[in-house]
N, C-alpha and C positions, 0 to 999 in steps of 0.2 A: 594511373590507369592507362592501359594501352589497348589499341584496337589494331587488328591485323587483317590482311587479305593475302591469299595465296593463289597463284595460277599455276597449275601443274601441267607438265608435258607440253609446254608451248614450243612450237616448231621454229626455234631460232637457236643458234649456237650460243653457248654461255659466254664465250670470249667476246663476241660482238655485243651481247647484252650488258656485260659488266662495264664496258666503256661508257654506256649511257647512265647506268645506275650510280656510278661514281659521281656524276654531276649533281645528284639530288640528295645524297646522303647527308643528314644533319641540317638541312635547310628547313625553312618554314614550309608548311604544306601548300599554301597558296603560291609561294614563289616556285616551288617544285612543279606545280601544275603549269605555270607560265613557261618555265624552261622546257618542259616536255612538249607543250603545244608548239613551240617555235623550233624544235629540233626535228629535222626532217629525215627520219628513218624508221624502219619497222620496229626496232627495239623500243624506241621512244613511244610509239603508239601503243604497244603492248603494256609497257610499264605504266603509262598514263591510266589505262583502264584499271590496273590493279591499285594504283594510288587513289583513284576516284572511289573505288570500292572500299578501301580502307578508311577513307574520310567519311563515307556514308555510314560505315559500321560504327565509327566513333560518334557521329552526330546522332544517329537513330537509336543505337543500342545502348550507348553509355552516357548519352546526354552531354557530351562535350561541345564546346563552341568551336566552330570551324576556323575562326580567326586565330585561336590560340594553339592550333595544332602544329606539331613539328614532326618531321620524318625521323623517328628514332632508330629505325632499322630498315635497311634496304639491301637485299642481297640476292644473288643469282646462284642457285645450286644446279648441279648437273642432273639432268633427267635421263631417262632411258635412251639408248642409242639405237636407231633403226639401221640395220646393216643391209645394204643393197649391193647387187652385182653390177659391175661396169665392165664392158669388154675392153681389153687392153691390147697392147701390141703383141705380135707374133702368136696370136691365138690364145693368149692367156686370158683369164678372167680375174679382174682386180676387185677390190672392195671399196665401196664409197659409203662412208658413215654419214648418216643424217642425224645430227645431234639435236637434242631437245633440252629445255631448261625448266626449272621451277623458279618462279618469280615470287619473292616474299617481301612485302612492304608492311611496316608497322608504323603507326603514328601515335603520339602521346602529347599531353599538354605540358 
């Protein structure tokens, strides 16, 4: 049995978030929580919220024990890109892409 949680269109670049999610993939859920609490960046805070939600889904909806849970799937998918204008040199207008991510975390026993 597997429980999952998804956060869509989170305002962080997928490349930056993948660096953090690689740290917790395959670990025990409680160990992953400790890693994310002690990692000091925005991606860790966002991924920790999704991990906590997946653990709560497993405990409340599926009746699993929190101590037995393991991160079975953790991935970052690319979300929609917000395209913004930025003034460039010599009177040109450049484009600045504001990237978003979909954070998917699944836990299982």
